[in-house]
Backbone as CSV, one residue per row, in Angstrom:
resi,resn,N_x,N_y,N_z,CA_x,CA_y,CA_z,C_x,C_y,C_z
1,MET,-3.678,-4.950,0.789,-3.261,-5.977,-0.027,-3.021,-5.554,-1.301
2,ILE,-2.044,-5.653,-1.918,-2.008,-5.377,-3.172,-2.683,-6.061,-3.834
3,PRO,-3.512,-5.801,-4.684,-4.350,-6.503,-5.798,-3.535,-7.279,-7.038
4,MET,-3.294,-8.118,-6.471,-2.313,-9.644,-7.348,-3.258,-10.683,-7.890
5,ASP,-3.703,-11.023,-8.820,-4.790,-12.004,-9.512,-3.485,-13.090,-9.807
6,SER,-3.627,-14.377,-8.276,-2.649,-14.952,-8.997,-3.285,-16.589,-10.064
7,SER,-4.806,-16.134,-10.301,-5.661,-17.367,-10.817,-5.005,-17.518,-12.505
8,ALA,-4.259,-16.430,-13.010,-4.076,-16.602,-14.283,-2.862,-16.996,-14.484
9,TYR,-1.997,-17.005,-13.298,-0.569,-17.566,-13.295,-0.563,-19.005,-12.814
10,THR,-0.932,-18.978,-11.886,-1.018,-20.769,-11.223,-1.655,-21.959,-12.214
11,GLY,-2.664,-21.417,-12.894,-3.067,-22.588,-13.557,-2.543,-23.426,-14.658
12,GLY,-1.195,-22.942,-15.226,-0.584,-23.784,-16.009,0.940,-22.974,-16.023
13,GLY,1.873,-23.535,-16.988,2.879,-22.760,-16.888,4.022,-22.444,-15.976
14,LEU,4.959,-21.652,-15.930,5.630,-21.082,-14.947,5.605,-21.571,-13.826
15,LEU,4.666,-21.358,-13.350,3.962,-21.432,-11.656,3.312,-22.409,-11.392
16,GLN,3.066,-23.413,-12.300,1.957,-24.278,-12.016,2.627,-25.380,-10.920
17,ASP,1.672,-25.748,-9.933,2.127,-26.590,-8.679,2.901,-28.031,-9.588
18,LYS,4.098,-28.164,-8.709,5.211,-29.245,-9.196,4.889,-30.013,-8.461
19,GLN,4.504,-31.745,-8.765,4.811,-33.182,-7.894,6.171,-33.577,-8.227
20,LEU,7.003,-33.256,-7.234,8.304,-33.291,-7.683,8.952,-34.774,-7.164
21,SER,9.871,-35.587,-7.471,10.061,-37.063,-7.253,11.281,-36.791,-6.088
22,GLU,11.497,-37.538,-5.232,12.215,-37.958,-4.190,13.667,-37.204,-4.619
23,SER,14.072,-37.925,-5.625,15.654,-37.314,-6.106,15.271,-35.516,-6.477
24,GLN,14.353,-35.132,-7.204,14.013,-33.511,-7.159,14.317,-33.016,-6.135
25,LEU,13.572,-33.627,-5.136,13.057,-32.982,-3.538,14.736,-33.477,-3.069
26,ALA,15.357,-33.854,-3.100,16.384,-33.965,-2.687,17.712,-32.873,-2.914
27,ARG,17.592,-32.935,-4.323,18.273,-31.918,-5.451,18.175,-30.499,-5.010
28,LYS,16.553,-30.135,-4.914,16.629,-28.890,-4.651,16.783,-28.175,-3.156
29,ALA,16.789,-29.454,-1.978,17.260,-29.448,-0.705,18.839,-28.968,-0.542
30,GLU,19.535,-29.663,-1.568,20.866,-29.464,-1.531,21.149,-27.995,-2.088
31,LEU,20.753,-27.656,-2.934,21.277,-26.144,-3.417,20.905,-25.573,-2.717
32,ILE,19.201,-25.519,-1.766,18.726,-24.196,-1.090,19.909,-24.203,0.240
33,GLU,20.368,-25.108,0.091,21.512,-25.618,1.789,22.386,-24.938,1.176
34,ALA,23.223,-25.154,0.114,24.500,-24.737,-0.688,24.251,-23.122,-0.899
35,GLY,23.164,-23.015,-1.067,22.812,-20.885,-1.374,22.634,-20.513,0.148
36,ASN,22.198,-21.212,1.178,22.147,-20.755,2.303,23.556,-20.198,2.837
37,THR,24.134,-21.864,2.623,25.654,-21.628,3.138,26.423,-20.112,2.532
38,ALA,26.425,-20.346,1.358,27.295,-18.988,-0.075,26.433,-18.097,0.965
39,PHE,25.139,-17.584,0.914,24.768,-16.158,1.361,25.356,-16.031,2.790
40,ASP,25.198,-16.781,3.504,25.876,-16.286,5.230,27.270,-15.766,4.888
41,ASP,28.236,-16.579,3.924,29.408,-16.345,4.000,30.003,-14.903,2.638
42,ASP,28.829,-14.182,2.603,28.403,-12.938,1.685,29.005,-13.678,0.117
43,GLU,28.987,-14.967,-0.006,29.365,-15.257,-1.886,28.198,-14.960,-2.469
44,LEU,27.772,-13.754,-2.696,26.107,-13.476,-3.416,25.968,-14.261,-4.666
45,THR,27.022,-14.277,-5.282,26.870,-14.818,-6.862,26.768,-16.374,-6.681
46,THR,27.192,-17.163,-5.823,27.476,-18.360,-6.069,25.644,-18.911,-4.591
47,ALA,25.365,-17.876,-4.152,23.999,-17.739,-3.620,23.003,-17.957,-4.544
48,LEU,23.513,-16.961,-4.993,22.222,-16.700,-6.618,22.473,-17.891,-7.541
49,ASP,23.141,-18.451,-7.770,23.316,-19.513,-8.860,22.586,-20.668,-8.151
50,CYS,22.848,-21.398,-6.452,22.409,-22.420,-6.051,20.459,-21.754,-5.974
51,TYR,20.030,-20.906,-5.556,18.782,-20.513,-5.789,18.061,-20.608,-7.302
52,HIS,18.915,-20.233,-8.168,18.291,-19.857,-9.299,17.943,-21.525,-9.727
53,ARG,19.406,-22.554,-9.616,19.115,-23.534,-10.024,18.048,-24.394,-9.195
54,ALA,17.637,-24.358,-7.839,16.779,-24.287,-7.518,15.105,-24.259,-7.680
55,SER,15.389,-23.076,-8.402,14.184,-22.608,-9.049,13.421,-23.339,-10.332
56,ILE,14.377,-23.343,-10.933,14.181,-24.192,-12.252,13.658,-25.679,-11.570
57,ILE,14.091,-26.557,-10.846,13.400,-27.542,-10.380,12.177,-27.609,-9.714
58,ASP,11.673,-26.060,-9.055,10.318,-25.627,-8.688,10.178,-24.385,-8.516
59,SER,9.714,-24.198,-9.970,9.372,-22.774,-10.364,7.865,-22.818,-9.642
60,SER,7.081,-23.064,-8.897,6.133,-22.970,-8.306,6.395,-22.921,-6.577
61,ASP,7.560,-22.653,-6.230,7.530,-22.590,-5.007,7.934,-21.066,-4.310
62,ALA,7.163,-20.390,-3.310,7.353,-19.074,-3.329,8.503,-18.750,-2.343
63,GLU,8.898,-19.799,-1.395,9.926,-19.514,-0.555,11.603,-19.370,-1.426
64,THR,11.296,-20.428,-2.240,12.663,-20.281,-3.226,12.293,-19.171,-3.929
65,TRP,11.499,-18.280,-4.324,11.977,-17.157,-5.634,11.793,-16.162,-4.210
66,CYS,11.113,-16.324,-2.962,11.993,-15.371,-1.893,13.457,-15.445,-2.080
67,LEU,14.157,-16.479,-1.937,15.619,-16.406,-1.866,16.189,-15.990,-3.213
68,VAL,15.545,-16.061,-4.174,15.958,-15.766,-5.318,16.276,-13.722,-5.344
69,GLY,15.221,-13.326,-4.565,15.265,-12.451,-4.839,15.914,-11.515,-3.532
70,LEU,16.208,-12.248,-2.362,16.967,-11.841,-1.839,18.739,-11.885,-2.122
71,ALA,18.768,-12.734,-2.834,20.201,-12.649,-3.505,20.353,-11.510,-4.373
72,TYR,19.388,-11.418,-5.407,19.309,-10.427,-6.455,19.496,-8.792,-5.810
73,ALA,18.796,-8.919,-4.881,18.647,-7.359,-4.058,20.232,-7.080,-3.586
74,ASN,20.792,-8.344,-2.519,22.109,-8.090,-2.284,23.036,-7.764,-3.131
75,LEU,22.739,-7.688,-4.201,23.543,-7.741,-5.557,23.119,-6.449,-6.259
76,ASP,22.242,-6.050,-5.780,21.910,-4.500,-6.067,21.361,-4.666,-7.297
77,LEU,20.380,-5.549,-7.468,19.869,-6.000,-8.981,18.295,-5.966,-8.571
78,ASN,17.940,-4.420,-8.500,16.313,-4.431,-7.750,15.188,-5.150,-8.804
79,GLU,15.432,-4.771,-10.313,14.101,-4.789,-11.208,14.198,-6.649,-10.844
80,GLU,15.392,-7.017,-10.947,15.422,-8.793,-10.985,14.780,-9.466,-9.371
81,ALA,15.224,-8.501,-8.183,14.793,-8.533,-7.484,13.331,-8.644,-6.960
82,TRP,12.613,-7.495,-7.313,11.279,-7.417,-7.239,10.499,-8.313,-8.123
83,ARG,11.147,-8.678,-9.236,10.422,-9.516,-10.053,10.174,-10.756,-9.338
84,SER,11.164,-11.444,-8.652,11.273,-12.498,-7.798,10.418,-12.317,-6.540
85,TYR,10.592,-11.143,-6.450,9.077,-11.368,-4.953,7.747,-10.879,-5.596
86,LYS,7.429,-10.447,-6.704,6.322,-10.648,-7.342,5.925,-12.310,-7.750
87,LEU,6.757,-13.086,-8.035,6.562,-13.861,-8.384,6.289,-14.915,-7.009
88,ALA,7.031,-14.974,-6.342,6.482,-15.281,-4.482,5.346,-15.276,-4.113
89,LEU,5.058,-13.635,-4.339,3.473,-13.485,-4.226,2.530,-14.052,-4.725
90,ILE,2.851,-14.313,-5.932,1.398,-14.977,-6.773,1.646,-16.391,-6.739
91,CYS,2.600,-16.997,-6.325,2.665,-18.532,-5.606,1.987,-18.646,-4.707
92,ASP,1.817,-17.430,-3.568,0.848,-17.635,-2.208,1.150,-16.087,-1.994
93,PRO,0.081,-15.934,-2.045,-0.366,-14.329,-1.588,0.142,-14.141,0.104
94,ASP,-0.155,-14.777,0.617,0.114,-14.847,2.269,0.860,-15.617,2.640
95,HIS,2.026,-15.765,1.815,3.287,-16.177,2.362,4.129,-15.551,3.254
96,LEU,4.521,-15.811,4.280,4.753,-14.922,5.290,6.416,-13.962,5.311
97,ASN,7.276,-14.756,4.413,8.649,-14.545,4.166,8.292,-13.740,2.757
98,ALA,7.490,-14.208,1.820,7.102,-13.303,0.594,7.089,-11.731,1.134
99,LEU,5.399,-11.670,1.760,5.157,-10.346,2.736,6.403,-9.830,3.044
100,TRP,7.156,-10.243,3.750,8.139,-9.379,4.623,9.245,-8.951,3.620
101,TYR,9.517,-9.817,3.050,10.620,-9.551,1.906,10.383,-8.755,0.863
102,ALA,9.762,-8.721,0.648,8.911,-7.719,-0.643,8.677,-6.249,-0.018
103,GLY,8.096,-6.527,1.466,7.753,-5.069,1.714,8.627,-4.493,2.558
104,GLU,9.767,-5.048,3.164,11.230,-4.757,3.213,11.839,-3.966,2.511
105,PHE,12.165,-4.930,1.122,12.620,-4.264,0.180,12.093,-3.039,-0.566
106,LEU,10.424,-2.873,-0.616,9.975,-1.515,-1.128,10.424,-0.454,-0.172
107,PHE,10.304,-0.723,1.429,10.951,0.355,2.137,12.108,0.983,1.912
108,ASN,13.180,-0.020,1.983,14.790,0.395,1.872,14.724,0.806,0.220
109,ASN,13.642,0.708,-0.515,13.659,1.783,-1.963,12.736,2.927,-1.950
110,GLU,12.357,3.392,-0.690,11.577,4.414,-0.231,10.512,4.196,-0.984
111,ASP,9.150,3.271,-1.342,8.273,2.860,-2.079,7.598,2.723,-0.881
112,PHE,6.779,3.850,0.257,6.539,3.871,1.270,4.881,3.328,0.940
113,VAL,4.293,3.803,0.234,3.158,3.482,0.008,2.928,1.732,-0.294
114,MET,3.545,1.437,-1.256,3.342,-0.136,-1.565,4.185,-1.073,-0.366
115,ALA,5.118,-0.282,0.298,5.455,-1.035,1.452,4.551,-1.321,2.620
116,ARG,3.971,-0.331,2.426,2.837,-0.133,3.781,1.832,-1.076,3.484
117,LEU,0.963,-1.536,2.667,0.459,-2.771,2.093,0.554,-3.713,2.507
118,LEU,1.769,-3.929,2.298,2.571,-5.726,2.420,2.586,-5.257,3.617
119,ILE,3.418,-4.743,4.144,4.023,-4.936,5.769,2.533,-5.093,6.681
120,GLU,1.387,-4.018,6.354,0.420,-4.126,7.124,-0.156,-5.907,6.968
121,ARG,-0.404,-6.728,5.628,-0.941,-7.818,5.458,0.378,-8.683,6.376
122,TYR,1.375,-8.541,6.275,1.887,-9.298,7.052,2.346,-9.230,8.470
123,ALA,1.960,-7.981,8.860,1.475,-7.854,10.499,0.185,-8.510,11.124
124,ASN,-0.435,-8.650,10.142,-2.250,-9.038,10.208,-2.005,-10.415,10.370
125,LEU,-0.749,-11.309,9.771,-0.782,-12.780,9.666,0.184,-13.531,10.421
126,GLU,1.215,-12.577,10.663,2.532,-13.312,11.835,1.768,-13.186,12.920
127,GLU,2.137,-14.528,13.627,2.397,-14.757,15.112,3.205,-14.361,16.213
128,ASP,4.481,-14.157,15.445,5.306,-14.259,16.385,5.422,-12.768,16.971
129,ARG,5.285,-12.634,18.110,4.890,-11.257,19.038,6.412,-10.210,18.328
130,GLU,7.454,-10.752,18.537,8.595,-9.610,18.372,8.591,-9.347,16.724
131,LYS,8.339,-10.228,15.970,8.029,-10.003,14.529,7.265,-9.163,14.117
132,VAL,6.221,-9.018,14.754,5.057,-8.180,14.901,5.103,-6.754,15.048
133,GLU,6.091,-6.480,16.023,6.381,-5.415,16.821,7.657,-4.863,15.624
134,GLU,8.466,-5.378,15.116,8.959,-5.240,14.278,8.293,-4.141,13.142
135,ALA,7.571,-5.137,12.917,6.495,-4.808,11.297,5.760,-3.580,11.994
136,GLN,5.444,-3.387,13.284,4.847,-2.064,13.284,5.745,-0.937,13.784
137,GLU,6.789,-1.060,13.762,7.871,-0.135,13.740,7.975,0.425,12.181
138,MET,8.271,-0.408,11.287,8.316,-0.287,9.997,6.965,0.485,9.339
139,LEU,5.711,-0.067,10.097,4.673,0.909,9.188,4.528,2.386,10.051
140,ALA,5.232,2.384,11.063,4.850,3.770,11.820,5.353,4.803,10.619
141,GLU,7.003,4.149,10.109,7.896,4.897,9.246,6.951,4.940,8.399
142,CYS,6.649,4.173,7.554,5.659,4.510,6.332,4.860,5.603,6.355
143,ARG,4.160,5.333,7.501,2.868,6.038,7.666,3.461,7.950,8.071
144,ARG,4.612,7.922,8.500,5.210,9.262,8.849,5.976,9.821,7.421
145,GLN,6.168,8.686,6.757,6.676,9.232,5.227,5.232,9.320,4.658
146,THR,4.513,9.200,4.578,3.427,9.130,3.772,1.994,10.329,4.749
147,ALA,2.468,11.293,5.626,1.684,11.869,6.705,1.124,12.824,5.289
148,ASP,1.866,13.384,4.283,1.204,14.294,3.811,0.105,14.204,2.855
149,GLU,-0.199,13.119,2.453,-0.807,12.652,1.449,-2.636,12.152,2.174
150,ASP,-3.527,12.458,1.961,-5.025,12.989,2.343,-5.345,11.301,2.420
151,LEU,-4.935,10.809,1.012,-5.034,9.356,0.959,-4.066,9.132,-0.099
152,ALA,-3.830,7.913,0.032,-2.975,6.919,-0.262,-3.256,6.908,-1.994
153,PRO,-2.297,7.002,-2.917,-2.519,7.050,-4.375,-3.143,5.415,-4.691
154,PRO,-4.340,5.201,-5.695,-4.181,3.967,-6.109,-3.262,3.455,-6.673
155,VAL,-3.472,1.826,-5.912,-2.666,1.008,-6.553,-3.192,0.349,-7.786
156,PRO,-2.450,0.343,-8.854,-3.005,-0.375,-10.229,-2.877,-1.900,-9.831
157,ALA,-3.969,-2.138,-10.658,-4.543,-3.869,-10.614,-3.258,-4.329,-11.116
158,PHE,-2.523,-5.461,-10.579,-1.837,-6.236,-11.117,-1.943,-6.984,-12.798
159,ALA,-1.007,-6.668,-13.390,-1.402,-6.822,-14.654,-0.236,-7.863,-15.290
160,GLY,-0.848,-9.046,-16.000,-0.146,-9.665,-16.895,-0.494,-10.962,-16.753
161,SER,0.028,-12.521,-17.775,-0.726,-13.352,-17.561,0.042,-14.301,-18.565
162,ASP,0.289,-15.505,-17.583,1.088,-16.566,-18.716,-0.038,-17.327,-19.534
163,ASP,-0.924,-16.784,-19.765,-1.898,-17.660,-21.020,-1.670,-16.704,-22.276
164,PRO,-1.096,-17.936,-23.230,-0.793,-17.558,-24.364,-1.912,-16.484,-25.202
165,ASP,-3.508,-16.982,-24.738,-4.153,-16.085,-25.327,-4.339,-14.539,-25.272
166,ASP,-3.243,-14.111,-23.912,-4.054,-13.132,-23.521,-2.448,-11.937,-24.168
167,ASP,-2.038,-12.159,-25.560,-1.222,-10.936,-25.467,-1.855,-9.808,-25.819
168,VAL,-1.030,-9.104,-25.352,-1.598,-7.129,-25.235,-1.675,-6.723,-26.599
169,ASP,-1.036,-7.261,-27.609,-0.804,-6.608,-29.063,-1.591,-7.395,-29.729
170,GLY,-2.022,-8.278,-29.369,-2.992,-9.367,-30.223,-2.425,-10.221,-31.338
171,ASP,-1.086,-10.059,-31.424,-0.030,-10.797,-32.567,0.109,-12.243,-32.073
172,GLU,-0.782,-12.784,-32.259,-0.356,-14.405,-32.335,0.558,-14.999,-32.518
173,SER,1.302,-14.217,-33.407,2.553,-14.945,-34.416,4.008,-14.990,-33.439
174,GLU,3.729,-14.030,-32.624,5.082,-13.609,-31.524,4.735,-14.306,-30.382
175,MET,3.600,-15.010,-30.178,3.462,-15.874,-28.835,3.624,-17.243,-29.085
176,ASP,4.625,-17.773,-28.363,4.549,-19.360,-27.940,4.138,-19.935,-27.118
177,GLY,4.190,-18.763,-25.565,3.345,-19.377,-24.471,4.267,-20.489,-23.287
178,PHE,3.890,-20.539,-22.571,4.644,-21.493,-21.396,4.209,-22.653,-21.563
179,GLU,3.023,-23.360,-22.094,3.144,-24.671,-22.805,4.500,-25.402,-23.310
180,VAL,4.936,-24.122,-24.217,5.870,-24.847,-24.793,7.385,-24.865,-24.581
181,HIS,7.276,-23.905,-24.009,8.341,-23.140,-23.298,8.986,-23.224,-21.590
182,GLY,7.906,-23.314,-20.836,8.158,-23.240,-19.796,8.083,-24.842,-18.968
183,GLN,8.012,-25.513,-19.754,7.975,-26.995,-18.969,9.488,-27.535,-19.286
184,PHE,10.215,-27.917,-17.753,11.463,-28.125,-18.263,11.610,-29.489,-17.419
185,ASP,12.369,-30.431,-17.384,12.701,-31.551,-16.944,14.423,-31.212,-16.108
186,ASP,14.440,-31.347,-14.866,15.726,-30.739,-14.395,16.867,-31.487,-14.990
187,GLU,16.630,-32.458,-15.853,18.162,-32.755,-15.894,18.031,-32.685,-17.657
188,ASP,17.618,-31.765,-18.206,17.963,-31.312,-19.159,19.531,-30.431,-19.797
189,ASP,19.592,-31.485,-20.942,20.784,-31.101,-21.291,21.353,-29.858,-21.439
190,ASP,20.614,-29.001,-22.162,21.183,-27.768,-22.475,21.424,-26.784,-20.944
191,PHE,21.205,-27.310,-20.071,21.421,-26.964,-18.674,23.127,-27.601,-18.150
192,ASP,24.030,-26.725,-18.333,25.166,-27.690,-18.024,25.602,-26.658,-16.227
193,GLU,25.510,-28.297,-15.485,25.851,-28.108,-14.252,26.948,-26.767,-13.861
194,ASP,28.046,-27.323,-14.837,29.351,-26.735,-14.636,29.402,-25.086,-14.946
195,GLU,28.496,-24.692,-15.670,28.480,-23.588,-15.952,28.553,-22.117,-15.177
196,ASP,28.786,-21.139,-15.319,28.701,-20.386,-14.438,27.779,-19.198,-15.093
197,TYR,26.561,-19.348,-13.899,25.310,-18.180,-14.653,25.026,-17.181,-13.901
198,SER,26.183,-16.901,-12.508,26.073,-15.592,-11.626,26.009,-14.663,-12.620
199,ALA,25.638,-13.340,-11.769,25.424,-12.211,-12.038,26.899,-11.440,-11.952
200,ASP,28.045,-11.706,-12.226,28.818,-11.116,-11.748,29.407,-9.645,-12.656
201,ASN,29.012,-10.049,-13.752,29.041,-8.825,-14.909,28.077,-7.993,-15.349
202,TYR,27.084,-8.104,-14.052,26.256,-6.762,-14.414,26.174,-6.306,-12.931
203,ASP,25.836,-4.594,-13.613,26.347,-3.885,-12.150,24.777,-2.786,-12.203
204,ASP,24.385,-2.407,-11.386,23.749,-1.146,-11.195,23.708,0.069,-10.841
205,ASP,23.675,0.816,-12.316,24.788,2.072,-12.220,24.108,3.030,-11.103
206,GLY,22.912,2.970,-10.645,22.321,3.622,-9.597,21.458,4.725,-9.853
207,GLU,21.904,5.528,-10.946,21.829,6.442,-11.693,19.790,6.988,-11.211
208,ASP,19.162,6.191,-11.595,17.641,6.433,-11.615,17.142,5.431,-9.992
209,ARG,16.229,6.482,-9.622,15.523,5.369,-8.368,14.712,4.553,-8.940
210,PHE,14.948,3.515,-8.173,13.936,2.385,-8.786,12.492,2.026,-8.212
211,ILE,11.738,1.874,-9.305,10.154,2.219,-9.271,9.612,0.775,-9.350
212,ALA,8.800,0.598,-8.507,8.326,-0.752,-8.476,7.101,-0.883,-9.376
213,SER,6.958,-1.705,-10.187,5.762,-1.916,-11.461,5.172,-3.357,-10.450
214,LEU,3.715,-2.969,-11.138,3.127,-4.032,-10.573,3.088,-5.213,-11.819
215,ASN,3.433,-4.665,-13.103,3.009,-5.397,-14.463,3.948,-6.971,-14.093
216,LEU,3.697,-7.763,-14.849,4.826,-8.819,-15.186,4.231,-9.324,-16.249
217,ASP,5.034,-9.335,-17.017,4.827,-9.784,-18.954,5.332,-11.465,-18.713
218,LEU,4.814,-12.318,-18.824,5.222,-13.457,-18.763,4.761,-14.312,-20.351
219,THR,4.217,-13.515,-21.004,4.054,-14.134,-22.433,4.817,-13.216,-23.729
220,SER,4.280,-12.046,-24.075,4.927,-11.556,-25.485,6.330,-11.550,-25.239
221,MET,6.695,-12.383,-26.106,8.500,-12.236,-26.453,8.963,-11.182,-27.240
222,ARG,9.334,-9.987,-26.424,9.621,-8.907,-26.462,11.479,-8.319,-25.988
223,ALA,11.575,-10.097,-25.268,13.167,-9.815,-24.874,13.724,-10.462,-25.411
224,LYS,15.055,-10.673,-25.209,16.019,-12.099,-25.457,16.770,-12.008,-24.652
225,CYS,17.527,-13.629,-24.638,18.422,-14.302,-23.524,19.821,-13.916,-23.966
226,THR,20.442,-13.127,-22.967,21.888,-12.458,-23.182,22.814,-13.412,-23.348
227,LYS,22.440,-14.759,-23.109,23.178,-16.034,-23.466,23.162,-16.578,-24.616
228,CYS,21.813,-17.102,-24.782,21.604,-17.736,-26.442,20.848,-16.972,-27.297
229,GLY,20.674,-15.942,-26.608,19.515,-15.160,-28.103,18.367,-15.107,-28.218
230,VAL,17.665,-16.409,-27.686,16.291,-16.820,-28.096,15.541,-15.602,-27.293
231,GLY,14.068,-15.450,-27.702,13.326,-14.520,-27.875,12.536,-15.312,-26.153
232,LEU,12.482,-14.000,-25.189,11.598,-14.391,-23.872,10.677,-13.282,-23.870
233,PRO,9.708,-13.472,-22.839,8.730,-12.103,-22.092,10.055,-11.407,-21.604
234,ILE,9.310,-10.126,-21.256,9.689,-9.293,-20.781,10.801,-9.314,-19.361
235,ASP,9.574,-10.253,-18.665,9.622,-10.642,-17.197,10.209,-11.969,-16.936
236,ALA,10.500,-13.071,-17.547,10.816,-14.671,-17.538,12.162,-14.272,-16.450
237,PRO,12.018,-15.018,-15.824,12.747,-15.170,-14.741,14.301,-15.795,-15.095
238,TYR,13.898,-17.023,-16.163,14.779,-17.405,-16.892,14.926,-17.915,-18.159
239,CYS,15.839,-18.350,-19.038,15.650,-18.605,-20.065,15.069,-19.965,-20.254
240,TYR,13.803,-19.940,-21.256,13.504,-21.091,-21.387,13.907,-21.965,-22.363
241,ASN,15.027,-21.748,-22.767,15.630,-22.429,-23.863,17.052,-23.278,-22.982
242,CYS,17.994,-22.191,-22.771,19.181,-22.563,-21.987,19.150,-22.563,-20.039
243,LEU,18.152,-22.038,-19.332,17.996,-22.005,-18.344,18.569,-20.859,-17.652
244,ALA,19.507,-20.376,-18.463,20.476,-19.146,-17.595,19.380,-18.026,-17.531
245,PRO,19.679,-17.124,-16.135,19.158,-16.203,-15.275,18.712,-15.170,-16.436
246,HIS,17.492,-14.794,-16.652,17.291,-13.694,-17.330,17.255,-12.557,-16.402
247,LEU,18.643,-11.332,-17.115,18.817,-10.114,-16.418,18.215,-8.864,-17.020
248,TYR,17.843,-7.672,-17.105,17.307,-6.845,-17.511,18.340,-6.107,-18.279
249,GLU,18.382,-5.750,-19.196,19.563,-4.931,-19.668,20.019,-3.428,-18.956
250,VAL,20.857,-3.197,-18.576,21.291,-2.063,-18.144,21.113,-0.696,-19.051
251,GLN,20.290,-0.060,-18.552,19.654,1.415,-18.949,20.883,2.305,-19.518
């Protein structure tokens, strides 16, 4: 299993367990259902918008982050997809869909070493025989693709924290932390239900092969929201001010 330390994330902030009200649970379910319908109809930007809104209501749910990742992946936004799968695995390292979707995503992007680690974990936990057989076929291909390696290269430890005291540069003036920016009411006036926060205008030029990093920077304010311009951590999934999806800049 890829070594991801979830303790630094789930203690507070973005991925803290949420106690949702009945109205929040109903709204989340409504958004997920609408997103699934749109996804099945190949309306991917609509699906992403619905899943994104659901993730704002409950950012501690691994399944929701899986759906966000699937939408991003099908829109060829690989960096955003992988970020979402990492968030899902931090929420629940043994979540079957998170392990499968993340492993399949890495496999499709020819990162066979990391894909093998996730799919092996999935195969060990999955109880459905047909799904296990499918995973074993993918594992066999991973082994074929890495057959020339005597040993798999070491996998770096998962880096990052949402603890405001963990600024890697030691500059606390740049750190506001999740306790200030990460806690939202789903009725926040800054979030316009009628606004289109889709990813239509963002294209993957496809020139560089995707490389899956294990880093996840959720604290240092080194990026900016493309919608409102507020400072954000590099890997924030959405803007903590206007709640728009945070899309990486196309290089």
